[in-house]
Each structure stands twice: as C-alpha cells, then as structure tokens.
C-alpha positions in Angstrom: 17.7 2.2 6.0 19.8 -0.2 4.0 19.6 -0.1 0.2 17.0 -2.5 -1.1 17.3 -4.7 -4.2 15.5 -3.4 -7.3 12.4 -5.3 -8.3 10.7 -5.2 -11.8 7.0 -4.6 -11.9 5.0 -5.3 -15.0 2.4 -2.7 -14.9 -0.5 -4.8 -16.4 0.1 -7.6 -13.9 0.3 -5.1 -11.0 -3.0 -3.6 -12.0 -4.6 -7.0 -12.3 -3.2 -8.2 -8.9 -4.3 -4.9 -7.2 -7.9 -5.3 -8.4 -8.2 -9.0 -7.7 -6.5 -8.6 -4.3 -8.8 -6.0 -2.7 -10.4 -8.6 -0.4 -8.0 -11.6 -0.2 -4.8 -9.5 -0.3 -2.5 -8.0 -2.8 0.5 -10.2 -3.7 3.3 -7.7 -3.1 6.8 -9.2 -3.5 8.2 -7.5 -0.4 11.2 -9.7 -0.1 13.7 -8.1 2.2 11.7 -4.9 2.7 9.6 -4.3 5.9 9.3 -0.5 5.7 5.5 -0.6 6.1 6.0 -2.5 9.4 8.0 0.4 11.0 6.5 3.5 12.5 3.2 3.0 10.7 -0.1 2.9 12.6 -1.8 -0.1 11.1 -5.5 0.6 11.9 -7.8 -2.2 12.6 -11.4 -2.4 11.3 -14.1 -2.8 13.9 -14.7 -6.5 13.0 -10.9 -7.2 13.6 -11.0 -6.0 17.2 -12.4 -9.3 18.3 -9.4 -11.1 16.7 -6.4 -12.0 18.8 -4.1 -9.0 17.9 -2.0 -6.9 20.3 -3.4 -3.5 19.9 -3.2 0.0 21.3 -5.9 2.7 21.3 -5.2 6.2 20.0 -7.4 8.6 22.0 -6.7 11.5 19.6 -7.8 9.4 16.6 -10.4 7.2 18.3 -9.0 4.1 16.6 -7.3 0.9 17.4 -3.9 0.1 15.8 -1.4 -2.8 16.0 1.0 -2.3 18.8 4.6 -1.3 18.2 7.9 -2.2 20.0 9.8 0.8 21.6 12.0 1.0 18.4 8.9 1.7 16.2 8.6 -1.8 14.6 5.3 -3.6 14.6 5.0 -6.0 17.5 4.7 -8.9 15.0 7.9 -8.0 13.0 10.6 -10.6 13.6 14.0 -11.0 11.7 12.4 -13.3 9.2 9.5 -11.0 8.5 5.9 -10.8 9.7 5.1 -13.5 12.3 1.4 -13.3 11.6 1.6 -13.1 7.8 -1.1 -15.7 7.3 -3.6 -13.8 9.3 -2.7 -10.1 9.1 -5.4 -7.4 9.4 -7.0 -5.9 6.2 -4.7 -2.9 6.1 -1.6 -5.1 6.0 -3.2 -7.4 3.3 -4.1 -4.6 1.0 -1.2 -2.1 1.4 1.1 -1.9 -1.6 3.8 0.7 -1.6 4.2 0.4 -5.3 1.6 3.0 -5.8 3.8 5.5 -4.0 6.7 4.6 -6.3 4.7 4.7 -9.5 2.9 8.0 -8.8 5.8 9.5 -6.9 3.9 10.1 -3.7 5.9 11.4 -0.8 4.3 11.2 2.6 6.3 13.2 5.2 5.0 11.0 8.0 6.3 7.9 6.2 9.4 9.0 4.3 11.0 5.6 4.9 8.2 4.0 2.9 8.6 6.5 0.1 12.3 5.6 0.0 11.5 1.9 -0.1 9.0 2.5 -2.9 11.9 3.6 -5.1 13.1 0.0 -5.4 10.3 -0.8 -7.9 11.3 -0.6 -11.5 8.1 -0.3 -13.6 7.9 -2.1 -16.9 5.5 -0.5 -19.4 4.1 -3.7 -21.0 0.8 -2.0 -22.0 0.9 1.6 -23.1 -2.9 2.0 -22.8 -3.0 0.9 -19.2 0.0 3.1 -18.4 -1.6 6.2 -19.9 -4.9 5.5 -18.2 -3.1 5.4 -14.8 -1.2 8.6 -15.4 -4.2 10.5 -16.8 -6.7 9.3 -14.1 -4.1 10.3 -11.3 -3.4 13.7 -12.8 -7.1 14.5 -13.2 -7.9 13.3 -9.7 -5.1 15.4 -8.2 -6.2 18.5 -10.1 -9.7 18.2 -8.6 -8.3 17.8 -5.0 -8.1 20.7 -2.6 -5.4 18.9 -0.6 -2.1 18.1 -2.1 -0.6 15.7 0.4 -1.3 12.7 2.6 -4.2 10.3 2.5 -6.3 12.1 -0.3 -3.4 11.7 -2.7 -3.0 8.0 -1.7 -6.7 7.5 -2.2 -6.5 9.0 -5.7 -3.6 6.7 -6.7 -5.4 3.7 -5.4 -8.6 4.7 -7.2 -6.5 5.0 -10.5 -5.3 1.5 -10.0 -8.9 0.1 -9.4 -10.2 2.2 -12.3 -7.6 0.6 -14.6 -8.4 -2.8 -13.3 -12.1 -2.4 -14.0 -11.5 -0.9 -17.4 -9.0 -3.5 -18.7 -9.7 -6.7 -16.7 -13.4 -6.8 -15.7 -15.7 -8.1 -18.3 -18.9 -6.2 -18.5 -21.9 -7.7 -20.3 
C-alpha cells in the first residue's frame, strides 16, 4: 500500500459530521484512499437487495455483500474511485475509518484500513469533546468481554454519537 497524504481532522467538526451523517452519509475526505473498498465485505441491508447492485451471498454468514474482483477490490472501484459513489449502500455511506485512527483500533482482518487510518491528524479544537470521546471509549472497552473486532468498533462509533448528542443536539 502506497503512503497516503496526511489529512487534518478538527475533532469538533468530525463529531458533528458523524452525528448528522448517520442517515444521509458521513462526509469523509477520502481523497486518494480507497482502503475500505479492498478486501472488505460490504454487507447490504435487506431493503438494498432490490437495488441494482452486483452482489454475492455468503452461506457461512447468511448475508449479501457487494461483489469483488479477483484482486479483492470492490467491483465498483475504478481508477478514479467509486463508480457508484452517488448511490452506494448504507455501509459505504456511513463508514469512516477516522474512528480507527483516533481510537487506535486494529482489526487483523482489515490491517490495510488500520494503516490507512493513520493518515488522519487529529486537531484538538475542543478539549471537552476530546475528553468525552476518550473517556466514553475507555469506559465502554472496560465493560466489554471481547477486546477486538466489531464490538470495539461499535464502542468507538457509540462514543462519537454520544459526543454528538451531548455537544450538538439541542434538548428542550
């Protein structure tokens, strides 16, 4: 994997974008990176099966995923990037590898994404948000029986959504 350019991330904007993007999509400045489009099983939700995606069915998981080329790339990845970027499935619209970089999450199945996540340079522009993220994640991890994979990812994403609700959602 070639070295990727570093990208600055202002933590408060990232938290805001993550919270607001849960349905319409998170605006991740991927640029030259396409790590999440390689050797990753992008699972489709049941309502997405009727859409015109090239899929494969995993008998062992009982789930449908986007198809891959023999080299492991998503079928829709072309030299310019994603050829269906304007209509990607939910998993693609809401995936953000920045959480792996910020929380230092290493997934052995997707080491290439962990390496790509190291390109993000986090700017602490709000110490209260930063501390909330770190504390929430540490507490969540300490309560988990499993120390790797999806539960850790879930905890990191929950920390981001918790920070969004605490700092950006007005409650009356």
